[in-house]
C-alpha positions in Angstrom: 0.0 0.0 0.0 1.3 3.4 -0.9 2.0 6.2 1.5 1.2 9.6 0.1 3.6 11.4 2.4 6.5 9.3 1.1 5.4 9.5 -2.5 5.3 13.3 -2.6 7.9 13.7 0.1 5.7 15.9 2.3 4.4 16.1 5.8 0.9 17.1 6.7 -0.4 19.3 9.5 -3.3 17.0 10.1 -5.3 14.1 8.6 -7.8 16.4 6.9 -5.1 18.1 5.0 -3.5 14.8 4.0 -7.0 13.5 2.9 -7.6 16.5 0.7 -4.1 16.2 -0.9 -4.6 12.5 -1.3 -7.9 13.0 -3.1 -6.3 15.5 -5.5 -3.3 13.3 -6.0 -5.5 10.2 -6.6 -7.8 12.1 -9.1 -4.7 13.1 -11.1 -3.5 9.5 -11.0 -6.8 8.2 -12.3 -6.9 10.8 -15.1 -3.3 9.9 -16.1 -4.3 6.2 -16.3 -7.4 6.9 -18.3 -5.5 9.2 -20.7 -3.0 6.5 -21.3 -5.6 3.8 -21.9 -7.9 5.9 -24.1 -4.9 7.3 -26.2 -5.1 4.1 -28.3 -8.7 5.0 -29.2 -7.8 8.6 -30.1 -10.0 10.3 -27.4 -9.6 11.8 -24.0 -11.5 10.8 -20.8 -13.6 14.0 -21.3 -14.5 13.0 -24.9 -15.3 9.5 -23.7 -17.6 11.0 -21.1 -19.4 13.1 -23.8 -19.9 10.0 -26.0 -21.3 8.0 -23.0 -23.7 10.8 -22.1 -25.0 10.9 -25.7 -25.3 7.2 -25.9 -27.1 7.0 -22.6 -29.5 9.8 -23.5 -30.7 8.0 -26.6 -31.6 11.3 -28.3 -29.7 14.5 -29.4 -29.0 16.8 -26.5 -28.3 20.5 -26.2 -24.7 21.4 -25.5 -25.6 22.9 -22.1 -27.3 19.6 -21.1 -24.1 17.7 -22.0 -22.0 20.2 -20.0 -24.3 19.8 -17.0 -24.0 16.0 -17.1 -20.2 15.9 -17.5 -18.1 14.5 -14.7 -15.4 17.1 -15.4 -17.3 20.2 -16.1 -14.5 21.8 -18.1 -15.2 25.1 -19.8 -13.7 23.6 -23.0 -16.6 21.3 -23.7 -17.3 23.0 -27.0 -13.7 22.4 -28.1 -14.0 18.8 -27.1 -17.1 18.4 -29.1 -15.4 20.1 -32.1 -12.8 17.4 -32.0 -15.4 14.7 -31.8 -17.3 16.2 -34.6 -14.1 16.4 -36.8 -13.6 12.7 -36.2 -17.3 12.0 -37.1 -18.1 10.6 -33.7 -20.9 13.2 -33.1 -22.8 15.5 -35.3 -24.4 18.9 -34.8 -28.1 19.2 -35.5 -29.4 22.8 -35.9 -32.9 23.5 -34.7 -35.3 24.2 -37.5 -37.3 26.9 -35.6 -34.4 28.5 -33.6 -31.0 28.8 -35.3 -29.3 29.6 -32.0 -30.2 26.1 -30.7 -27.9 23.3 -31.7 -28.3 19.7 -30.5 -25.6 17.1 -30.5 -26.1 13.5 -31.6 -23.8 10.5 -31.4 -23.1 9.0 -34.8 -22.9 5.3 -35.7 -19.1 5.7 -35.8 -19.2 7.1 -32.3 -21.4 4.2 -31.1 -18.9 1.8 -32.8 -16.0 3.4 -31.0 -17.8 3.1 -27.6 -18.6 -0.5 -28.4 -14.9 -1.2 -29.0 -13.9 0.1 -25.5 -14.4 -2.4 -22.7 -17.0 -1.2 -20.2 -14.8 -2.2 -17.3 -11.5 -0.6 -18.5 -11.3 1.2 -15.2 -11.5 -1.9 -13.1 -7.8 -2.1 -12.5 -7.9 1.3 -10.8 -10.0 -0.3 -8.0 -8.4 -3.7 -7.9 -7.1 -3.1 -4.3 -10.6 -2.4 -3.0 -13.3 -5.0 -2.2 -17.0 -4.1 -2.6 -17.2 -3.0 1.1 -14.2 -0.8 0.7 -15.6 0.7 -2.5 -18.9 1.4 -0.8 -17.3 3.0 2.2 -15.1 5.2 -0.1 -18.0 6.3 -2.2 -20.1 7.1 1.0 -17.2 9.1 2.4 -16.8 11.1 -0.8 -20.5 11.8 -0.9 -20.4 12.9 2.7 -17.5 15.3 1.9 -19.4 17.0 -0.9 
């Protein structure tokens, strides 16, 4: 088992400070692992999240709805969608009665890409936790927020 203090060569004032730094450090570690894994597919974790949102919705969504549902609510969601559109994974559908409104739909190519990515590709990130540990961690994170 890793020891954060040793890994980053730091001491902490108290356990709350260590916990917060550990959450940030772990979030960065997860993102790095996901970036590395998804690189083969030519997408980022944020783009993967957008595709999953669209697949789950089952219908075209407004950009703002996608932004609201994203895990990482980055302000660059439009740029992420531009890249997905350029790769033909999504398409923009202008609204017939209001040109300011644009909906986003996942394409067959985007659905195919998602189908090629294993649903459990993140499982190794949690391999050191049993179900009880995972439930406790999730409950503690919910409590924190």
